[in-house]
Backbone as CSV, one residue per row, in Angstrom:
resi,resn,N_x,N_y,N_z,CA_x,CA_y,CA_z,C_x,C_y,C_z
1,UNK,187.740,167.823,96.479,186.982,167.342,95.319,185.997,168.399,94.833
2,UNK,185.389,169.111,95.791,184.449,170.173,95.426,185.121,171.206,94.555
3,UNK,186.273,171.706,95.012,186.986,172.724,94.258,187.431,172.193,92.903
4,UNK,187.875,170.927,92.866,188.341,170.354,91.604,187.213,170.274,90.581
5,UNK,186.015,169.883,91.029,184.883,169.781,90.099,184.543,171.135,89.516
6,UNK,184.449,172.148,90.363,184.120,173.487,89.883,185.213,174.006,88.961
7,UNK,186.472,173.799,89.362,187.584,174.259,88.537,187.598,173.564,87.176
8,UNK,187.243,172.275,87.161,187.237,171.539,85.891,186.209,172.120,84.928
9,UNK,185.005,172.419,85.430,183.982,172.997,84.558,184.370,174.409,84.114
10,UNK,184.958,175.169,85.012,185.393,176.512,84.642,186.478,176.444,83.573
11,UNK,187.404,175.505,83.739,188.471,175.359,82.755,187.902,174.946,81.399
12,UNK,186.949,174.017,81.410,186.321,173.604,80.160,185.598,174.752,79.493
13,UNK,184.912,175.560,80.284,184.199,176.714,79.741,185.161,177.712,79.115
14,UNK,186.257,177.982,79.800,187.248,178.928,79.275,187.858,178.409,77.983
15,UNK,188.220,177.121,77.982,188.844,176.537,76.790,187.899,176.587,75.598
16,UNK,186.621,176.277,75.826,185.656,176.270,74.724,185.496,177.646,74.108
17,UNK,185.670,178.698,74.914,185.509,180.058,74.400,186.770,180.565,73.713
18,UNK,187.917,180.060,74.133,189.187,180.551,73.600,189.592,179.800,72.331
19,UNK,189.405,178.495,72.347,189.797,177.669,71.202,188.805,177.900,70.052
20,UNK,189.285,177.998,68.808,188.364,178.150,67.667,187.294,177.067,67.668
21,UNK,186.072,177.455,67.264,184.926,176.575,67.381,185.101,175.213,66.746
22,UNK,185.558,175.144,65.510,185.686,173.855,64.827,186.721,172.967,65.525
23,UNK,187.803,173.587,66.011,188.821,172.814,66.721,188.261,172.298,68.041
24,UNK,187.540,173.152,68.760,186.938,172.729,70.028,185.971,171.579,69.802
25,UNK,185.192,171.653,68.727,184.236,170.586,68.437,184.954,169.281,68.087
26,UNK,186.072,169.390,67.349,186.828,168.189,66.978,187.429,167.526,68.215
27,UNK,187.959,168.341,69.102,188.532,167.801,70.340,187.431,167.165,71.188
28,UNK,186.269,167.831,71.269,185.153,167.286,72.031,184.699,165.950,71.452
29,UNK,184.631,165.867,70.124,184.211,164.625,69.477,185.173,163.491,69.816
30,UNK,186.456,163.764,69.707,187.450,162.732,70.000,187.375,162.310,71.470
31,UNK,187.221,163.292,72.349,187.109,162.974,73.767,185.860,162.172,74.079
32,UNK,184.757,162.496,73.390,183.524,161.751,73.601,183.657,160.299,73.175
33,UNK,184.256,160.062,72.016,184.428,158.686,71.541,185.365,157.920,72.469
34,UNK,186.410,158.584,72.941,187.332,157.938,73.881,186.587,157.506,75.142
35,UNK,185.743,158.402,75.663,184.977,158.080,76.868,183.990,156.949,76.614
36,UNK,183.406,156.917,75.412,182.432,155.879,75.083,183.059,154.499,75.129
37,UNK,184.322,154.394,74.805,184.974,153.093,74.699,185.610,152.622,75.997
38,UNK,185.460,153.419,77.040,185.896,153.000,78.365,184.699,152.384,79.093
39,UNK,184.841,151.166,79.606,183.715,150.547,80.317,183.249,151.425,81.476
40,UNK,181.967,151.702,81.524,181.437,152.583,82.573,179.946,152.349,82.719
41,UNK,179.397,152.827,83.835,177.955,152.741,84.035,177.213,153.535,82.974
42,UNK,177.793,154.663,82.553,177.126,155.491,81.552,177.068,154.803,80.194
43,UNK,178.168,154.195,79.775,178.145,153.521,78.473,177.192,152.323,78.505
44,UNK,177.106,151.648,79.648,176.165,150.539,79.772,174.727,151.038,79.697
45,UNK,174.453,152.202,80.302,173.106,152.753,80.247,172.730,153.141,78.826
46,UNK,173.652,153.769,78.115,173.371,154.141,76.726,173.109,152.893,75.883
47,UNK,173.860,151.827,76.145,173.629,150.568,75.445,172.202,150.079,75.664
48,UNK,171.759,150.104,76.918,170.392,149.651,77.209,169.366,150.556,76.541
49,UNK,169.627,151.868,76.541,168.695,152.791,75.893,168.554,152.489,74.409
50,UNK,169.676,152.264,73.745,169.634,151.997,72.306,168.851,150.722,72.012
51,UNK,168.993,149.726,72.859,168.272,148.468,72.643,166.791,148.617,72.962
52,UNK,166.445,149.522,73.857,165.023,149.784,74.101,164.383,150.396,72.854
53,UNK,165.102,151.337,72.256,164.557,151.988,71.073,164.451,151.035,69.895
54,UNK,165.409,150.102,69.789,165.423,149.172,68.657,165.961,147.830,69.139
55,UNK,165.080,146.944,69.599,165.532,145.643,70.108,166.281,144.804,69.078
56,UNK,166.112,145.106,67.799,166.771,144.319,66.758,168.114,144.920,66.335
57,UNK,168.559,145.958,66.994,169.797,146.621,66.593,170.979,145.649,66.687
58,UNK,171.816,145.562,65.645,172.958,144.636,65.688,174.058,145.144,66.615
59,UNK,174.988,144.262,66.964,176.065,144.625,67.902,176.868,145.820,67.399
60,UNK,177.178,145.836,66.094,177.947,146.950,65.552,177.155,148.244,65.647
61,UNK,175.849,148.140,65.459,175.013,149.325,65.591,175.016,149.867,67.003
62,UNK,175.043,148.973,67.989,175.117,149.407,69.384,176.428,150.141,69.635
63,UNK,177.512,149.553,69.196,178.823,150.159,69.454,178.940,151.539,68.795
64,UNK,178.523,151.625,67.533,178.600,152.925,66.854,177.619,153.908,67.478
65,UNK,176.475,153.412,67.952,175.506,154.278,68.594,176.013,154.837,69.904
66,UNK,176.710,154.023,70.685,177.298,154.504,71.941,178.361,155.563,71.645
67,UNK,179.215,155.300,70.651,180.213,156.300,70.251,179.533,157.618,69.877
68,UNK,178.492,157.518,69.049,177.813,158.726,68.571,177.140,159.475,69.716
69,UNK,176.572,158.749,70.677,175.905,159.401,71.796,176.900,160.162,72.661
70,UNK,178.026,159.552,72.971,179.027,160.238,73.785,179.627,161.421,73.030
71,UNK,179.826,161.271,71.718,180.332,162.400,70.934,179.316,163.535,70.926
72,UNK,178.033,163.194,70.833,176.979,164.205,70.863,176.954,164.916,72.214
73,UNK,177.126,164.163,73.284,177.125,164.749,74.629,178.317,165.685,74.812
74,UNK,179.473,165.289,74.286,180.649,166.158,74.368,180.416,167.433,73.560
75,UNK,179.770,167.304,72.409,179.441,168.495,71.616,178.504,169.411,72.391
76,UNK,177.534,168.823,73.100,176.609,169.619,73.909,177.381,170.516,74.875
77,UNK,178.351,169.944,75.582,179.105,170.749,76.547,179.970,171.787,75.854
78,UNK,180.647,171.387,74.784,181.515,172.323,74.076,180.731,173.535,73.579
79,UNK,179.567,173.285,72.973,178.766,174.387,72.436,178.097,175.196,73.542
80,UNK,177.654,174.514,74.590,177.007,175.234,75.681,177.977,176.191,76.356
81,UNK,179.190,175.730,76.586,180.190,176.598,77.218,180.491,177.820,76.360
82,UNK,180.375,177.657,75.047,180.689,178.739,74.122,179.540,179.729,73.983
83,UNK,178.346,179.312,74.314,177.148,180.108,74.050,177.194,181.534,74.604
84,UNK,177.549,181.728,75.884,177.464,183.087,76.428,178.324,184.115,75.691
85,UNK,179.338,183.640,74.980,180.225,184.564,74.276,179.780,184.837,72.841
86,UNK,178.713,184.180,72.388,178.272,184.336,71.003,177.285,185.489,70.871
87,UNK,177.407,186.293,69.817,176.406,187.338,69.578,175.082,186.726,69.144
88,UNK,174.007,187.466,69.376,172.671,186.975,69.050,172.542,186.628,67.567
89,UNK,173.211,187.393,66.684,173.096,187.122,65.248,173.668,185.750,64.900
90,UNK,174.764,185.361,65.573,175.359,184.056,65.317,174.429,182.942,65.768
91,UNK,173.856,183.109,66.952,172.919,182.110,67.472,171.727,181.977,66.538
92,UNK,171.201,183.101,66.070,170.054,183.087,65.172,170.393,182.417,63.849
93,UNK,171.590,182.669,63.345,171.982,182.107,62.057,172.197,180.609,62.079
94,UNK,172.402,180.064,63.258,172.645,178.627,63.386,171.453,177.908,64.010
95,UNK,170.279,178.514,63.890,169.095,177.935,64.528,167.910,177.979,63.573
96,UNK,167.222,176.850,63.453,165.983,176.784,62.671,164.927,176.097,63.520
97,UNK,163.690,176.205,63.100,162.624,175.665,63.938,161.382,175.366,63.118
98,UNK,160.545,174.522,63.695,159.202,174.293,63.175,158.267,174.177,64.376
99,UNK,157.097,174.759,64.244,156.124,174.714,65.316,156.266,175.803,66.358
100,UNK,157.117,176.805,66.100,157.301,177.862,67.094,155.993,178.627,67.344
101,UNK,155.102,178.615,66.364,153.818,179.284,66.528,153.019,178.759,67.720
102,UNK,153.249,177.499,68.110,152.550,176.967,69.275,152.956,177.726,70.551
103,UNK,154.229,178.107,70.615,154.695,178.880,71.770,154.081,180.270,71.749
104,UNK,154.069,180.880,70.571,153.479,182.217,70.429,152.012,182.193,70.837
105,UNK,151.289,181.178,70.370,149.859,181.078,70.688,149.635,180.940,72.191
106,UNK,150.435,180.111,72.834,150.262,179.877,74.271,150.531,181.145,75.065
107,UNK,151.533,181.894,74.671,151.849,183.133,75.394,150.773,184.189,75.146
108,UNK,150.290,184.253,73.917,149.243,185.238,73.617,147.932,184.909,74.333
109,UNK,147.732,183.646,74.647,146.547,183.248,75.402,146.663,183.633,76.874
110,UNK,147.859,184.045,77.282,148.081,184.496,78.653,148.370,183.393,79.643
111,UNK,148.545,182.160,79.141,148.750,181.036,80.050,150.213,180.615,80.166
112,UNK,151.042,181.109,79.263,152.414,180.624,79.232,152.502,179.278,78.544
113,UNK,153.722,178.818,78.320,153.941,177.546,77.625,154.882,176.678,78.435
114,UNK,154.491,175.427,78.617,155.359,174.443,79.257,156.067,173.673,78.154
115,UNK,157.365,173.900,78.021,158.162,173.188,77.026,158.678,171.919,77.684
116,UNK,158.122,170.765,77.298,158.497,169.479,77.887,159.538,168.824,76.996
117,UNK,160.753,168.705,77.531,161.910,168.295,76.735,162.494,166.968,77.204
118,UNK,163.036,166.186,76.280,163.935,165.101,76.676,165.371,165.629,76.748
119,UNK,166.257,164.859,77.369,167.680,165.208,77.406,168.269,164.914,76.019
120,UNK,167.978,165.776,75.081,168.300,165.505,73.677,168.948,166.734,73.066
121,UNK,170.032,166.528,72.296,170.646,167.640,71.584,171.099,168.747,72.517
122,UNK,170.900,170.008,72.091,171.374,171.155,72.860,170.245,172.118,73.191
123,UNK,169.452,171.810,74.227,168.268,172.618,74.534,168.633,174.042,74.937
124,UNK,169.809,174.254,75.519,170.171,175.592,75.973,170.372,176.551,74.792
125,UNK,170.728,176.004,73.640,170.851,176.860,72.446,169.502,177.490,72.128
126,UNK,168.436,176.679,72.199,167.095,177.194,71.915,166.651,178.198,72.972
127,UNK,166.993,177.931,74.239,166.620,178.863,75.308,167.312,180.203,75.107
128,UNK,168.584,180.162,74.732,169.331,181.403,74.484,168.748,182.131,73.284
129,UNK,168.356,181.378,72.259,167.741,181.993,71.083,166.468,182.732,71.476
130,UNK,165.645,182.115,72.312,164.398,182.771,72.705,164.664,184.040,73.509
131,UNK,165.631,183.995,74.419,165.878,185.177,75.248,166.609,186.270,74.465
132,UNK,167.643,185.885,73.709,168.507,186.878,73.059,167.929,187.391,71.743
133,UNK,167.242,186.535,70.990,166.745,186.916,69.661,165.275,187.333,69.726
134,UNK,164.461,186.543,70.397,163.026,186.803,70.443,162.608,187.676,71.629
135,UNK,163.496,187.818,72.602,163.144,188.599,73.786,162.072,187.957,74.643
136,UNK,162.007,186.626,74.626,161.000,185.879,75.385,161.593,185.466,76.733
137,UNK,160.907,185.755,77.836,161.418,185.322,79.143,161.306,183.807,79.301
138,UNK,162.397,183.183,79.738,162.468,181.735,79.879,162.839,181.379,81.313
139,UNK,162.078,180.495,81.909,162.396,179.936,83.226,162.685,178.457,83.045
140,UNK,163.748,177.972,83.670,164.121,176.559,83.557,164.277,175.958,84.942
141,UNK,163.665,174.803,85.141,163.840,174.049,86.383,164.970,173.059,86.168
142,UNK,165.953,173.103,87.053,167.136,172.259,86.884,167.402,171.472,88.158
143,UNK,168.100,170.381,87.994,168.435,169.519,89.122,169.350,170.261,90.090
144,UNK,169.079,170.129,91.370,169.907,170.758,92.404,171.138,169.896,92.641
145,UNK,172.252,170.286,92.031,173.470,169.479,92.079,174.193,169.631,93.409
146,UNK,174.970,168.625,93.720,175.904,168.692,94.837,177.314,168.626,94.269
147,UNK,178.232,169.408,94.832,178.090,170.338,95.950,177.391,171.628,95.528
148,UNK,176.941,172.443,96.480,176.237,173.683,96.140,177.044,174.617,95.259
149,UNK,178.373,174.613,95.420,179.212,175.492,94.595,179.104,175.135,93.123
150,UNK,178.973,173.846,92.846,178.844,173.408,91.459,177.487,173.813,90.904
151,UNK,176.439,173.641,91.708,175.115,174.066,91.254,175.093,175.566,90.969
152,UNK,175.694,176.347,91.847,175.672,177.797,91.660,176.437,178.189,90.400
153,UNK,177.509,177.474,90.097,178.249,177.774,88.869,177.370,177.515,87.650
154,UNK,176.663,176.368,87.635,175.774,176.068,86.520,174.625,177.069,86.447
155,UNK,174.090,177.440,87.608,172.984,178.402,87.615,173.434,179.734,87.043
156,UNK,174.621,180.173,87.418,175.128,181.445,86.908,175.376,181.363,85.405
157,UNK,175.870,180.220,84.949,176.079,180.006,83.514,174.767,180.156,82.751
158,UNK,173.698,179.580,83.277,172.402,179.668,82.591,171.786,181.054,82.735
159,UNK,172.050,181.722,83.835,171.587,183.103,83.953,172.270,183.976,82.898
160,UNK,173.528,183.680,82.591,174.235,184.428,81.552,173.557,184.263,80.192
161,UNK,172.805,183.179,80.033,172.065,182.952,78.795,170.692,183.623,78.826
162,UNK,170.384,184.304,79.926,169.129,185.033,80.023,168.010,184.288,80.705
163,UNK,168.289,183.085,81.207,167.250,182.278,81.831,167.093,182.608,83.311
164,UNK,165.883,182.423,83.813,165.644,182.376,85.251,165.775,180.923,85.671
165,UNK,166.637,180.651,86.633,166.941,179.279,87.029,166.235,178.948,88.339
166,UNK,165.501,177.840,88.342,164.776,177.382,89.529,165.299,175.998,89.898
167,UNK,165.880,175.824,91.084,166.332,174.487,91.483,165.158,173.575,91.784
168,UNK,165.273,172.317,91.351,164.245,171.336,91.649,164.166,171.145,93.160
169,UNK,162.960,171.288,93.718,162.803,171.178,95.159,161.432,171.658,95.591
170,UNK,161.236,171.819,96.888,159.899,172.142,97.404,159.352,173.485,96.955
171,UNK,160.224,174.420,96.556,159.749,175.742,96.160,159.625,175.897,94.640
172,UNK,159.934,174.829,93.901,159.932,174.929,92.441,158.527,175.164,91.893
173,UNK,157.528,174.495,92.452,156.161,174.590,91.912,155.641,176.018,91.947
174,UNK,155.836,176.714,93.064,155.329,178.090,93.156,156.047,179.002,92.174
175,UNK,157.358,178.788,91.978,158.106,179.597,91.011,157.613,179.332,89.595
176,UNK,157.295,178.075,89.297,156.793,177.720,87.967,155.432,178.354,87.707
177,UNK,154.570,178.333,88.706,153.240,178.924,88.549,153.346,180.425,88.309
178,UNK,154.246,181.091,89.025,154.439,182.534,88.806,154.897,182.805,87.381
179,UNK,155.811,181.992,86.881,156.320,182.184,85.521,155.205,181.995,84.494
180,UNK,154.388,180.970,84.669,153.314,180.705,83.710,152.241,181.788,83.762
181,UNK,151.939,182.268,84.946,150.943,183.325,85.050,151.435,184.640,84.459
182,UNK,152.755,184.752,84.318,153.327,185.912,83.641,153.503,185.652,82.146
183,UNK,152.918,184.541,81.659,152.971,184.151,80.239,154.400,183.930,79.761
184,UNK,155.243,183.386,80.631,156.608,183.061,80.246,156.663,181.668,79.628
185,UNK,157.856,181.315,79.159,158.123,179.966,78.683,158.824,179.213,79.817
186,UNK,158.282,178.060,80.158,158.837,177.240,81.238,159.417,175.965,80.636
187,UNK,160.722,175.748,80.818,161.394,174.565,80.281,161.504,173.497,81.358
188,UNK,160.969,172.308,81.071,161.020,171.190,82.009,161.577,169.964,81.299
189,UNK,162.739,169.488,81.740,163.256,168.231,81.228,162.388,167.117,81.802
190,UNK,161.776,166.327,80.920,160.638,165.500,81.334,160.803,164.011,81.075
191,UNK,161.992,163.555,80.721,162.173,162.138,80.397,162.844,161.357,81.511
192,UNK,163.009,161.977,82.693,163.620,161.272,83.814,163.008,161.768,85.107
193,UNK,162.612,160.838,85.961,162.023,161.164,87.258,163.150,161.282,88.276
194,UNK,163.747,162.472,88.346,164.953,162.666,89.153,164.680,162.481,90.642
195,UNK,163.642,163.116,91.156,163.411,163.087,92.586,162.628,161.895,93.086
196,UNK,162.126,161.051,92.183,161.267,159.950,92.589,159.854,160.444,92.855
197,UNK,158.942,159.509,93.053,157.563,159.874,93.327,156.797,160.353,92.125
198,UNK,157.280,160.001,90.929,156.616,160.442,89.710,155.415,159.576,89.356
199,UNK,154.997,159.673,88.107,153.807,158.986,87.615,154.225,157.751,86.821
200,UNK,153.635,156.613,87.129,153.984,155.390,86.416,153.432,155.449,84.995
201,UNK,154.314,155.148,84.041,153.951,155.162,82.627,154.644,154.003,81.927
202,UNK,154.224,153.769,80.688,154.989,152.884,79.813,155.830,153.772,78.914
203,UNK,157.134,153.514,78.907,158.064,154.364,78.174,159.058,153.457,77.465
204,UNK,159.002,153.443,76.154,159.817,152.544,75.337,159.643,151.087,75.763
205,UNK,158.384,150.695,75.951,158.061,149.298,76.170,158.264,148.780,77.570
206,UNK,158.643,149.631,78.510,158.831,149.207,79.901,158.120,150.168,80.834
207,UNK,157.682,149.643,81.973,157.080,150.491,82.973,158.165,151.219,83.752
208,UNK,157.951,152.505,83.948,158.850,153.319,84.757,158.039,154.503,85.248
209,UNK,158.688,155.502,85.796,157.962,156.704,86.205,158.598,157.924,85.561
210,UNK,157.763,158.886,85.236,158.199,160.169,84.704,157.610,161.267,85.585
211,UNK,158.222,162.442,85.587,157.727,163.508,86.471,156.305,163.925,86.131
212,UNK,155.500,164.115,87.163,154.126,164.564,86.977,153.985,166.065,86.980
213,UNK,155.104,166.782,87.102,155.060,168.234,87.168,154.411,168.905,85.978
214,UNK,154.778,168.540,84.733,154.156,169.209,83.584,152.637,169.091,83.595
215,UNK,152.125,167.885,83.843,150.667,167.690,83.847,150.006,168.448,84.985
216,UNK,150.599,168.391,86.168,150.014,169.071,87.326,149.975,170.577,87.113
217,UNK,151.061,171.141,86.599,151.104,172.582,86.356,150.087,172.991,85.291
218,UNK,149.968,172.186,84.242,149.015,172.516,83.177,147.584,172.504,83.714
219,UNK,147.266,171.519,84.539,145.913,171.432,85.086,145.624,172.574,86.058
220,UNK,146.647,173.042,86.762,146.448,174.116,87.732,146.391,175.489,87.077
221,UNK,147.090,175.662,85.943,147.215,177.002,85.368,146.543,177.155,84.011
222,UNK,146.231,176.051,83.352,145.705,176.132,81.997,146.772,176.291,80.936
223,UNK,148.045,176.208,81.335,149.148,176.364,80.380,149.194,175.185,79.411
224,UNK,149.679,175.450,78.217,149.840,174.400,77.213,151.113,173.613,77.477
225,UNK,151.033,172.289,77.332,152.231,171.444,77.350,152.621,171.178,75.910
226,UNK,153.815,171.624,75.543,154.296,171.484,74.174,155.511,170.546,74.157
227,UNK,155.339,169.282,73.759,156.501,168.392,73.639,157.467,168.958,72.604
228,UNK,158.728,169.052,72.980,159.704,169.770,72.156,161.042,169.039,72.177
229,UNK,161.742,169.083,71.057,163.099,168.535,70.990,163.982,169.500,70.223
230,UNK,165.226,169.610,70.659,166.223,170.437,69.981,167.302,169.499,69.457
231,UNK,167.430,169.423,68.141,168.358,168.479,67.524,169.612,169.187,67.019
232,UNK,170.752,168.507,67.128,171.916,168.934,66.362,171.615,168.638,64.892
233,UNK,171.890,169.599,64.022,171.577,169.474,62.604,172.783,169.966,61.822
234,UNK,173.717,169.038,61.542,174.981,169.472,60.955,175.712,170.336,61.964
235,UNK,176.120,171.537,61.523,176.760,172.476,62.445,175.731,173.403,63.101
236,UNK,174.465,173.162,62.819,173.402,174.026,63.331,172.524,173.275,64.330
237,UNK,171.404,173.915,64.683,170.442,173.345,65.616,169.046,173.511,65.031
238,UNK,168.210,172.503,65.270,166.845,172.561,64.750,165.868,172.174,65.850
239,UNK,164.882,173.033,66.074,163.878,172.782,67.107,162.592,172.286,66.478
240,UNK,161.995,171.309,67.121,160.670,170.818,66.738,159.747,171.008,67.936
241,UNK,158.754,171.868,67.772,157.773,172.127,68.827,156.459,171.513,68.383
242,UNK,156.007,170.497,69.095,154.761,169.835,68.720,153.561,170.574,69.300
243,UNK,152.396,170.267,68.747,151.168,170.868,69.232,150.861,170.461,70.664
244,UNK,149.993,171.204,71.323,149.744,170.967,72.750,149.039,169.650,73.027
245,UNK,149.354,169.092,74.191,148.633,167.922,74.675,147.222,168.323,75.113
246,UNK,146.343,167.346,75.177,144.994,167.569,75.699,145.082,167.608,77.225
247,UNK,144.903,168.794,77.805,145.003,168.931,79.257,143.662,169.335,79.875
248,UNK,142.586,169.021,79.174,141.262,169.284,79.729,140.962,168.304,80.865
249,UNK,140.250,168.787,81.874,139.848,167.917,82.974,138.813,166.901,82.485
250,UNK,139.025,165.641,82.843,138.104,164.579,82.462,137.641,163.760,83.654
251,UNK,138.422,163.756,84.708,138.087,162.944,85.873,138.742,163.518,87.107
252,UNK,139.230,162.642,87.963,139.921,163.103,89.162,141.267,163.698,88.774
253,UNK,141.814,164.521,89.643,143.122,165.115,89.370,144.165,164.030,89.169
254,UNK,144.131,163.022,90.011,145.117,161.942,89.906,145.022,161.247,88.552
255,UNK,143.797,160.935,88.128,143.617,160.242,86.849,144.036,161.121,85.679
256,UNK,143.733,162.414,85.758,144.105,163.320,84.672,145.611,163.484,84.573
257,UNK,146.287,163.588,85.723,147.748,163.697,85.707,148.353,162.438,85.095
258,UNK,147.824,161.264,85.456,148.339,160.012,84.909,148.126,159.945,83.402
259,UNK,146.931,160.330,82.942,146.634,160.294,81.502,147.546,161.228,80.721
260,UNK,147.695,162.448,81.198,148.501,163.438,80.473,149.970,163.034,80.465
261,UNK,150.453,162.502,81.580,151.858,162.093,81.638,152.132,160.936,80.697
262,UNK,151.180,160.001,80.580,151.350,158.913,79.612,151.324,159.450,78.188
263,UNK,150.445,160.397,77.906,150.422,161.015,76.572,151.758,161.702,76.269
264,UNK,152.306,162.376,77.271,153.601,163.036,77.082,154.692,162.010,76.812
265,UNK,154.678,160.903,77.541,155.679,159.854,77.325,155.643,159.370,75.879
266,UNK,154.448,159.178,75.338,154.318,158.714,73.953,154.885,159.734,72.973
267,UNK,154.647,161.009,73.223,155.179,162.056,72.340,156.702,162.111,72.436
268,UNK,157.229,161.969,73.643,158.683,162.005,73.809,159.344,160.828,73.101
269,UNK,158.693,159.680,73.113,159.235,158.519,72.395,159.462,158.857,70.930
270,UNK,158.497,159.505,70.315,158.598,159.839,68.886,159.740,160.825,68.649
271,UNK,159.830,161.836,69.501,160.879,162.844,69.330,162.263,162.233,69.516
272,UNK,162.426,161.381,70.510,163.724,160.756,70.783,164.110,159.809,69.661
273,UNK,163.128,159.047,69.158,163.406,158.049,68.124,163.913,158.667,66.830
274,UNK,163.678,159.965,66.637,164.181,160.634,65.433,165.698,160.800,65.459
275,UNK,166.300,160.802,66.646,167.754,160.958,66.753,168.232,160.298,68.043
276,UNK,168.144,158.963,68.131,168.502,158.282,69.385,169.946,158.509,69.806
277,UNK,170.831,158.772,68.835,172.235,158.998,69.178,172.458,160.360,69.817
278,UNK,171.425,161.199,69.864,171.532,162.494,70.536,170.839,162.491,71.901
279,UNK,170.397,161.308,72.346,169.700,161.216,73.628,170.720,161.042,74.734
280,UNK,170.910,162.068,75.535,171.978,162.088,76.536,171.492,161.611,77.905
281,UNK,170.629,160.641,77.932,170.152,160.080,79.191,171.112,158.960,79.589
282,UNK,171.947,159.240,80.576,173.015,158.308,80.940,172.911,157.819,82.377
283,UNK,171.769,158.042,83.008,171.524,157.570,84.371,170.392,156.555,84.357
284,UNK,170.360,155.644,85.306,169.267,154.659,85.356,167.908,155.339,85.347
285,UNK,166.998,154.772,84.551,165.709,155.411,84.346,164.541,154.431,84.411
286,UNK,164.839,153.131,84.396,163.829,152.087,84.466,164.213,151.136,85.602
287,UNK,163.261,150.472,86.228,163.605,149.519,87.284,164.626,148.478,86.842
288,UNK,164.545,148.033,85.595,165.483,147.018,85.122,166.907,147.549,85.026
289,UNK,167.080,148.864,84.995,168.434,149.420,84.937,169.220,149.110,86.202
290,UNK,168.538,148.941,87.319,169.234,148.650,88.565,169.983,147.336,88.472
291,UNK,169.443,146.404,87.694,170.138,145.133,87.485,171.334,145.338,86.581
292,UNK,171.147,146.168,85.530,172.233,146.406,84.584,173.407,147.121,85.195
293,UNK,173.149,147.984,86.202,174.235,148.744,86.814,175.255,147.828,87.449
294,UNK,174.815,146.683,87.976,175.729,145.762,88.638,176.805,145.291,87.683
295,UNK,176.407,145.081,86.419,177.359,144.549,85.433,177.968,145.627,84.575
296,UNK,177.722,146.909,84.918,178.107,147.975,84.000,179.595,148.256,83.990
297,UNK,180.363,147.651,84.898,181.793,147.905,84.881,182.514,147.052,83.849
298,UNK,181.795,146.132,83.238,182.402,145.273,82.231,182.379,145.907,80.868
299,UNK,182.943,145.249,79.857,182.966,145.789,78.494,181.567,145.834,77.900
300,UNK,181.419,146.650,76.882,180.139,146.723,76.185,179.824,145.357,75.590
301,UNK,178.568,144.920,75.735,178.203,143.623,75.150,178.170,143.682,73.639
């Protein structure tokens, strides 16, 4: 199974680079919609996410939203696999942004920038743009996948995009601090508490936990936390970099981390709500999801 998983991703990467872009995207779209219509835990999770964002969404809206989310996720993989083979001019021509000055300001201040992202759109396109076009060093903390061979394949793929890859784990914090002290850009996916032990917040009307890493790092280093989203925009990509959160000390470290993490959750809600069909969060994220997983093998409601 280990070899099959690695081989499958390698085959997908090769196909995405060999097949013409528009054809690869069309095949990815069709495959995504096909996957959306198969009963699965992932399609059930996307259904719950869409209803969290809009409790009044009609049944047809849910179904079309699930289709669109899976198609968006398939596009993410198709384009990501193609990225390392694209020249910098092509990446630049298909990328627009607003708020990039916040990143420039944070780096010029010598503190580095913490880019706090949701699992939305194609964030790796923006990371490649920063490294290949702007010459900005980017460090990304990523989930330590099993088996190790699969994680190493993904890590090498992201290194090909110019990123420094840090696996989530006990040594991640020190690597992040080094990157920020070198005034680098640090990318942290911040809408899911992967390892547990995060900070309790209200997120889309329900209590859950989100990672406290962005707030803790900002308080320790003085780095700016910039809530950011990368959206698919037609055949292009558009980045929105919001202004920094208030990370000034006000009380105890614990209270400040909780306050900042809740502020980040509120900002992420706004960014996600702009394109909910591009939110690729397909794993349980709220306590109530554990109940939904039991019934997730059935058809979409």
